[in-house]
C-alpha positions in Angstrom: 155.4 78.6 94.0 155.0 76.9 91.0 151.7 77.0 89.4 151.1 73.0 89.5 152.1 73.3 93.2 149.2 76.0 93.8 146.9 73.8 91.8 147.3 71.0 93.8 146.8 72.6 97.3 143.3 71.0 97.1 143.5 68.5 99.0 141.6 65.6 98.8 140.4 66.0 102.1 139.3 69.6 101.4 137.5 68.5 98.4 135.3 65.6 100.2 134.4 68.1 102.5 133.2 70.8 99.8 131.4 67.8 97.8 129.3 67.0 101.0 127.8 70.5 101.2 127.0 71.1 97.9 123.4 70.9 96.5 122.2 71.3 93.0 118.8 73.0 92.1 116.4 71.3 89.7 113.3 73.4 87.6 111.9 70.1 86.5 113.9 67.7 84.4 116.7 70.7 84.1 119.2 72.2 86.5 119.5 75.4 87.0 122.3 76.1 89.8 123.4 75.0 93.2 123.8 76.2 96.8 125.6 75.1 100.1 124.2 73.6 102.6 124.7 75.7 105.9 123.1 73.2 109.3 119.8 72.2 110.2 118.7 72.1 107.0 119.5 75.7 105.4 120.7 76.5 102.2 122.2 79.3 100.9 121.1 80.1 97.0 121.1 83.2 94.8 117.9 84.5 94.6 117.3 84.9 90.8 118.6 80.8 90.9 115.0 80.3 93.0 112.9 83.2 90.4 114.2 80.6 88.1 113.3 77.5 89.9 110.0 79.3 90.1 109.4 80.7 86.6 109.9 84.0 87.9 112.3 84.9 85.8 116.5 85.8 86.1 116.2 89.0 87.3 115.0 88.8 91.5 115.0 92.6 91.9 110.9 93.6 92.0 110.1 90.1 93.0 108.3 90.6 96.5 108.3 87.8 98.9 104.6 86.7 98.2 106.0 85.8 95.0 108.3 83.2 96.5 106.5 82.3 100.0 105.1 79.0 100.5 106.4 77.5 97.1 108.4 74.2 97.1 111.9 74.2 94.8 113.5 70.5 94.8 116.8 70.0 95.4 119.5 67.3 95.7 122.5 66.7 96.9 125.0 64.9 93.8 127.9 63.7 95.9 126.3 62.4 98.5 122.9 62.2 97.9 122.2 62.0 93.9 118.8 62.3 92.8 117.4 61.8 96.5 115.3 64.7 96.1 114.3 67.6 98.8 111.7 69.8 99.0 112.7 73.1 100.1 111.3 76.2 100.9 112.0 79.8 100.8 112.5 81.7 104.2 110.3 84.4 103.7 112.1 86.8 106.8 115.7 86.2 105.0 113.9 86.9 101.1 116.8 89.1 99.1 117.9 89.9 102.7 120.0 93.8 102.7 118.6 93.7 99.0 121.0 91.0 98.1 121.0 88.4 95.1 120.2 85.7 98.0 118.0 83.2 99.3 117.4 81.3 102.3 115.9 77.5 102.3 114.8 75.4 104.6 114.9 71.1 103.1 111.5 70.1 104.8 112.9 66.4 104.7 115.1 64.5 106.6 118.5 65.2 105.9 120.5 62.4 103.6 123.5 61.1 105.8 127.2 62.0 104.8 125.6 65.4 103.9 127.8 68.3 106.4 127.9 71.8 106.2 130.4 73.9 104.9 132.3 76.8 107.1 132.9 80.1 106.1 136.2 81.8 106.4 136.8 85.5 107.0 139.3 87.8 105.4 139.0 91.5 103.9 141.7 90.6 101.2 141.8 88.2 98.5 144.2 88.8 96.2 146.1 85.9 94.3 144.1 83.6 96.9 143.0 80.1 94.5 139.5 79.4 94.0 137.6 76.6 93.4 133.8 76.3 92.2 131.8 73.8 91.3 128.6 74.4 89.5 126.3 72.7 86.8 126.1 74.9 83.3 124.1 74.5 80.1 125.7 70.6 78.7 126.7 69.7 82.2 123.9 68.4 84.3 126.3 66.7 86.5 128.3 69.7 87.3 131.9 70.8 86.4 134.6 72.2 88.0 136.1 75.8 88.1 139.2 77.4 88.9 141.0 80.0 89.2 142.4 83.5 91.0 140.6 85.2 93.5 140.7 89.2 92.5 140.3 92.3 94.5 136.5 93.6 95.9 134.0 96.1 93.8 132.2 98.8 94.8 128.9 96.8 95.1 130.9 94.7 97.5 130.9 91.8 95.5 134.8 90.2 95.0 136.2 89.4 91.3 137.2 85.9 90.4 138.6 85.0 87.2 139.6 81.9 85.5 143.7 81.5 84.7 143.7 78.4 82.5 143.8 78.6 79.1 141.5 75.2 78.9 139.6 75.6 82.4 135.9 76.9 82.8 134.8 80.2 83.2 131.7 81.3 85.6 129.0 80.6 83.6 124.9 80.3 84.1 124.4 77.5 86.4 127.6 77.9 88.7 125.1 80.7 90.6 124.9 79.9 94.2 127.8 77.8 94.6 130.3 77.7 97.4 134.0 79.2 96.7 136.5 77.3 97.9 139.4 79.2 98.7 142.8 77.4 99.0 144.5 80.5 101.0 141.5 80.2 103.6 141.2 76.3 103.6 137.4 77.2 103.2 134.6 79.0 101.9 135.3 82.7 101.2 132.1 83.0 99.4 129.2 82.1 97.1 128.9 82.3 93.5 126.8 85.2 92.3 127.1 86.2 88.2 129.5 86.2 85.3 130.9 89.4 83.3 128.3 89.4 80.5 129.9 92.2 78.8 133.5 90.3 78.6 132.6 86.8 78.3 136.0 86.1 77.3 138.1 87.3 80.3 136.6 84.5 82.1 135.8 87.1 85.2 133.0 86.0 87.4 132.4 87.5 91.3 131.5 86.1 94.5 129.6 87.9 97.4 132.3 87.5 100.2 131.1 86.1 103.3 131.3 89.3 105.3 128.0 90.1 102.7 126.9 87.0 103.4 127.6 87.5 107.9 124.0 88.6 108.7 122.2 86.0 106.7 124.2 83.6 108.1 123.9 84.4 112.0 120.2 85.2 111.4 119.7 81.5 110.7 121.7 80.9 114.1 119.1 83.1 115.7 116.2 81.9 114.5 117.3 78.3 114.9 118.1 79.2 118.4 114.8 81.6 119.5 112.1 80.5 117.2 111.2 77.1 118.7 110.8 79.6 122.1 109.1 81.7 120.8 105.5 81.3 122.3 108.1 81.5 125.8 110.1 84.5 124.9 107.0 86.5 123.1 106.9 89.0 126.8 110.3 89.3 126.5 112.2 89.9 122.8 109.8 92.8 122.9 111.5 94.3 125.9 115.0 93.4 124.6 113.9 95.3 121.7 113.5 98.2 123.3 116.6 97.8 125.7 118.5 98.1 122.2 116.3 100.6 120.1 117.9 104.1 119.7 115.4 107.0 121.1 115.4 108.7 118.4 114.5 105.9 115.4 111.9 105.7 112.0 111.5 102.0 112.7 108.5 100.8 112.8 107.8 98.1 115.9 108.3 95.0 114.9 105.8 92.2 114.7 107.2 89.2 115.1 110.9 88.0 116.5 112.0 87.4 113.1 111.2 91.3 112.0 112.7 92.2 115.6 116.1 90.0 115.1 117.0 91.5 111.6 115.9 95.0 112.4 118.5 95.1 115.9 121.3 93.1 113.6 121.3 96.5 112.0 121.3 99.0 114.6 124.1 101.0 115.7 125.7 99.6 119.2 125.0 103.7 120.7 128.7 104.0 122.0 128.6 100.4 124.4 131.2 98.9 122.4 128.7 95.6 121.6 126.6 95.4 118.7 123.2 95.6 119.2 122.0 92.0 118.6 124.7 91.0 121.2 122.9 93.6 123.4 119.4 91.6 123.0 120.1 88.4 123.4 121.7 89.4 126.7 118.6 91.1 127.8 117.2 87.9 126.9 119.9 86.4 129.1 119.2 88.1 132.1 119.2 85.7 134.9 115.8 87.4 136.6 114.3 86.4 133.2 114.3 82.6 134.2 113.8 81.6 130.7 115.4 77.5 130.2 116.8 78.8 127.0 119.0 81.2 129.0 122.3 78.2 128.3 122.1 78.0 124.9 121.9 82.1 125.0 125.0 82.2 126.9 126.7 79.5 124.6 125.9 82.1 121.7 127.0 85.3 123.0 130.7 83.1 124.3 131.0 81.6 120.4 131.0 85.9 119.6 134.0 86.5 121.7 132.2 87.9 124.7 133.2 87.2 128.5 129.4 86.4 129.4 129.8 87.0 132.8 130.8 90.2 132.9 128.6 91.6 129.5 125.5 90.3 131.7 126.4 92.6 134.7 127.1 95.2 132.3 123.4 94.4 130.2 121.7 94.7 134.1 123.4 98.2 134.9 122.4 99.5 131.4 119.0 98.1 131.6 118.3 99.5 135.4 119.3 102.9 134.1 116.9 103.0 130.9 113.9 102.0 133.9 115.1 104.9 136.2 115.1 106.8 132.9 112.2 105.7 131.6 109.9 104.0 134.1 106.7 101.9 133.3 104.0 103.4 132.8 100.7 103.4 131.6 100.2 102.4 128.0 99.8 105.3 125.2 96.4 106.0 123.7 95.2 107.1 120.2 91.9 109.3 120.4 90.4 108.8 117.5 87.2 111.0 116.8 84.6 109.8 114.0 81.4 112.5 113.2 79.3 112.2 111.2 77.3 115.2 109.5 73.4 114.9 109.8 71.3 113.0 107.1 74.7 111.8 104.9 76.9 109.6 104.9 80.0 111.8 105.3 82.3 111.9 108.2 85.0 114.5 109.8 87.6 112.5 111.5 90.5 113.8 114.2 92.7 111.9 115.8 95.3 112.8 119.1 98.4 110.7 120.3 98.2 110.1 124.4 101.8 109.2 125.6 101.4 109.7 128.8 97.4 109.6 130.5 98.7 110.7 133.4 99.6 113.9 132.4 97.6 114.1 129.3 96.1 117.8 128.7 93.1 118.4 126.3 94.4 121.9 126.0 98.1 120.5 124.7 96.9 117.2 123.0 99.1 115.9 120.5 96.7 116.5 117.0 97.8 114.1 114.7 98.3 115.0 110.9 96.9 112.3 109.1 93.2 113.0 109.1 93.7 116.0 108.1 95.9 114.9 104.7 93.0 113.1 103.6 90.2 115.6 104.8 91.8 118.2 102.5 91.7 116.7 99.4 87.9 116.1 99.5 85.8 118.5 98.1 83.5 118.6 100.6 86.3 118.6 103.9 84.4 115.1 104.7 85.4 111.0 103.5 83.1 108.3 103.4 83.7 104.9 105.8 86.2 103.3 103.7 88.5 106.5 104.0 88.2 106.1 107.9 90.0 102.9 108.0 92.6 104.2 105.7 92.9 107.5 107.6 93.2 105.1 110.6 95.7 103.1 109.0 97.8 106.5 108.5 98.0 107.4 112.3 99.1 103.9 112.8 101.9 104.9 111.2 102.3 108.2 112.4 101.9 107.2 115.6 104.8 104.7 115.5 107.2 107.4 114.8 106.6 108.9 117.9 106.4 106.3 120.0 109.0 104.0 121.4 106.7 100.8 121.5 103.6 101.0 119.4 102.8 97.5 119.6 101.1 98.6 123.8 99.0 100.9 122.0 95.0 101.3 122.9 92.9 102.7 120.3 89.9 104.8 121.7 87.5 104.9 118.6 84.4 107.6 119.5 81.8 106.6 117.3 77.6 107.6 117.3 75.7 105.6 119.2 74.0 103.6 115.6 77.7 102.7 114.5 78.7 100.8 117.8 78.1 97.8 115.6 81.0 98.9 113.2 83.4 96.2 113.2 86.1 98.6 113.7 88.5 95.7 115.5 88.4 93.7 111.8 89.7 96.9 109.7 93.2 96.2 108.7 96.2 97.1 110.4 98.4 97.6 107.4 98.1 97.8 103.8 100.0 94.9 103.3 98.4 91.5 101.3 97.9 89.3 104.0 97.4 92.2 107.1 96.5 91.7 110.7 93.7 93.2 112.2 94.0 96.0 114.3 91.3 94.3 116.8 94.3 91.7 117.0 97.7 93.4 117.0 96.2 96.5 119.6 93.5 97.1 122.2 90.8 98.2 119.8 88.2 100.1 122.6 84.5 101.8 121.4 83.5 104.8 122.7 80.5 107.1 122.5 80.6 110.4 121.1 76.9 111.3 122.5 78.8 111.7 126.3 79.4 115.6 125.6 76.4 116.4 124.2 74.5 118.5 126.4 71.5 116.7 126.8 73.7 114.0 128.7 75.8 116.3 130.9 74.0 116.2 134.2 75.5 112.0 133.7 78.7 113.2 133.7 79.2 113.3 137.4 78.2 109.7 137.5 80.1 108.9 134.9 83.4 109.7 137.0 81.9 108.1 140.1 81.7 105.3 138.3 85.1 105.2 136.5 86.4 105.7 141.1 84.3 102.3 140.9 86.4 100.7 137.9 90.1 102.0 139.9 88.8 101.3 143.4 88.1 97.5 141.8 90.7 97.2 139.1 92.3 93.9 140.5 89.0 91.9 140.8 87.5 89.8 138.2 86.0 91.5 135.3 82.7 89.4 135.5 81.4 90.4 138.8 79.9 93.8 138.8 78.9 93.9 135.2 75.4 93.2 134.7 73.5 90.9 132.0 70.6 93.3 130.3 69.4 90.7 127.8 66.0 91.2 127.5 65.5 93.5 130.0 63.5 97.4 129.9 64.9 100.6 129.4 64.3 101.6 132.9 65.6 98.7 135.1 68.5 98.2 133.0 69.6 101.7 133.7 68.3 101.0 137.5 70.9 97.7 137.6 73.3 99.1 136.2 73.2 102.8 138.8 74.1 100.1 141.8 77.1 101.2 143.3 79.2 98.0 142.5 78.1 97.7 139.1 80.7 98.6 136.4 79.5 97.7 133.4 76.8 95.9 131.1 76.3 92.6 128.8 74.3 91.8 126.4 74.2 88.1 124.4 71.6 88.4 122.3 72.6 91.0 119.3 71.5 94.6 119.3 70.2 96.0 116.4 70.2 99.2 115.7 66.2 99.6 116.0 65.6 103.0 118.6 64.3 100.5 120.9 66.8 97.8 121.3 69.4 100.9 121.1 67.3 102.9 123.8 67.3 99.1 126.4 70.9 98.9 126.2 73.6 101.4 125.5 71.8 104.4 126.6 71.4 103.4 129.6 75.0 103.6 130.0 75.1 107.1 129.2 72.4 107.6 131.8 73.8 105.3 134.5 77.6 106.9 133.8 78.8 103.5 132.9 81.9 103.3 131.7 82.1 99.5 130.5 79.9 97.2 127.9 80.5 93.8 125.6 78.4 92.6 123.4 77.9 90.2 120.4 77.8 92.1 116.9 76.1 88.4 115.3 72.4 87.7 115.5 72.4 83.7 115.0 71.5 82.2 117.8 74.4 79.3 118.1 76.7 82.4 118.2 75.0 83.8 121.4 75.3 80.8 122.6 79.5 80.6 121.8 79.2 84.1 122.9 78.7 83.1 126.4 80.6 80.0 126.6 83.1 83.0 125.5 82.3 84.7 128.1 82.4 81.8 130.8 82.9 78.1 130.6 79.0 77.5 130.9 76.3 78.8 130.5 75.0 78.0 134.2 78.3 79.7 135.2 77.5 82.4 132.9 73.9 82.7 135.1 75.5 82.8 138.3 78.3 84.3 138.3 77.9 87.7 135.5 73.9 88.2 135.4 71.8 90.1 137.5 68.4 88.4 138.5 65.4 90.3 136.9 64.4 92.1 140.5 67.8 92.9 140.8 68.5 91.5 144.1 71.7 89.5 142.5 74.5 92.4 143.1 77.3 90.1 141.2 79.3 90.4 144.7 78.9 86.9 146.4 81.7 84.7 146.7 82.3 81.8 144.7 84.1 78.2 145.3 87.1 78.4 143.6 86.3 75.6 140.8 82.8 78.0 139.9 85.0 80.4 138.7 85.1 82.0 135.0 87.9 81.4 133.4 86.7 82.8 130.4 87.1 86.5 128.9 85.9 87.6 131.7 88.2 85.4 134.4 91.0 88.6 134.3 91.8 91.4 136.5 88.9 94.4 135.7 92.5 96.4 134.4 93.1 93.3 132.0 89.8 93.8 130.3 90.9 95.4 127.0 94.7 93.2 126.9 91.7 90.0 127.7 89.2 91.5 124.5 93.0 91.5 122.3 93.6 88.2 123.5 90.8 86.6 122.6 90.0 88.6 119.2 93.5 87.7 118.0 93.5 83.9 119.2 90.0 83.4 117.4 91.2 85.0 114.7 94.3 82.4 114.0 91.9 79.6 114.8 89.5 80.6 111.7 89.0 79.5 108.5 87.4 82.2 106.3 84.0 82.1 106.5 83.6 80.5 109.5 82.6 82.5 112.6 83.4 82.5 115.9 82.1 84.5 118.8 86.0 86.4 119.6 85.7 87.3 115.8 82.5 89.7 116.9 83.5 91.4 120.4 81.4 94.9 120.8 83.5 96.6 123.4 83.3 99.6 125.0 85.6 101.2 127.5 85.4 104.8 128.7 88.6 106.8 131.0 86.4 110.1 131.3 90.1 111.6 131.9 90.8 110.5 127.8 88.6 113.0 126.4 89.8 114.6 123.5 89.9 118.4 122.4 86.9 117.8 119.4 84.7 116.6 122.7 84.8 119.9 124.1 83.4 121.7 120.7 80.5 119.6 120.4 77.9 121.8 120.1 79.8 123.2 116.8 79.0 120.1 114.7 75.9 119.1 113.9 74.9 115.9 115.5 72.6 112.8 114.8 71.6 110.5 117.6 
């Protein structure tokens, strides 16, 4: 075929389709690059186009997602809606995906009429394919065409392009992000990314081919499919992730659905014959889950060339086999022991990971290395409170390498009596700039280290007995059997706690660290062997009222359903009409109380801006299982205790 015939192969209809999906990026009054429209408001371009537009330079390496998140970039569609500027926002989860010079954005306004998505074509061999690219180099804000011949793939995964016409333009700055039309494929082969800076006279440029863009494009499609249903999928996508996660994996458990999708995309198929992401969607497509989104999920599977009916049967069999091998059991536990030195603000720390409560044996407990790594760096072998927070985060990281699902972890933090008001659940879970709080991400309970002191040893039998009561009434609503200790003397609280069906204590009035207050509350737990306490860590009057509202939907319900009368005649066991049932924090089953507390902490944190006070952010919660005794508790006499 002659050169002229080859150059005419880019038809008018194809050129119109190309123009309808072309995007132009602006920085003030200057045009800085191009992009291509995918669908449903999504845009693909080079990361360096974005950093240039945000005045962060032209080298995106080292530019963190925090630097570009929530930033707006101005774009228009030059051939369809010229100067009808749109605001586009970076999709943080896909920033520089797989370390590529790649950015995905979402247009925030309505897409102009006439815009159509561009269609990618796949191949592994490009030689002698003719290309056409429209870009916006310096001096050409309205744009100009470049064309030539595609060469071979380079070791870094880019594909070489070379201008073959003496009078034609080479790929240069301003073409970055532009779609590359391949005449032979009759579609988009990739995205322009760079030029040869060392040999400008050679008219050599480079594109990121479709194979390297597939992960981002697939993630876009899955985000668009799954995220609108994220709330409904929350209990299921985590199970789907565990379904496809390798038995031995060093990946930390994802915190969001977006993270899960991206991790699963990179997982191996593990000999199943199906990609991990396909199995992930297959799990969510199981009929027994009865998800409203199931038809769309099946449609996605079929778009991958999969026979959905037979595939879902295979998934079902694999799920059943996996469940037989790993039956659902109790949540794992992290026992985190904080021991204070006498008359000092220095502490010793030990941590133990319990993967199965029923199989736990303190003599063979799995001790974590993180505390020792910190203590060894200290001259006195002790740490301060700020270091304790760091050690706990390190323990979480270490635990994530040993557990299949760290999200189910329960943190049990052992503290001295006068430190029970430490807001341990509000410590950061990670070192990120805006980290989650551990009490929002995990079940966090406080435990009292003094239970193992010799002076309280006579009450351990009561503790075992009380825990049997908790187990016996595990399906009973939490508020039943809890008593209120506000304003009562120590002996009265202790007497009420010793009632056979009472499981714990509630304090809506803030308990200070004064000795009398402590005697009237937490020490009474030790004397009665009671394993549960809930209290407010804030002293404000309006906060106390908030706390009562949190416990039940009205103060009167709180008084009627939870509190003992002052003479102790009310055991909390009377039946009430359904309309009077407590539907606040304590409306759950007793066995679900730790998760209910976590959920309230999380909801309160999401609802409040900085500086606002919400009762749910300041819940103190003691939950003591006598089965989960750390080995260090058996050698407490070796420490110098301070009550």
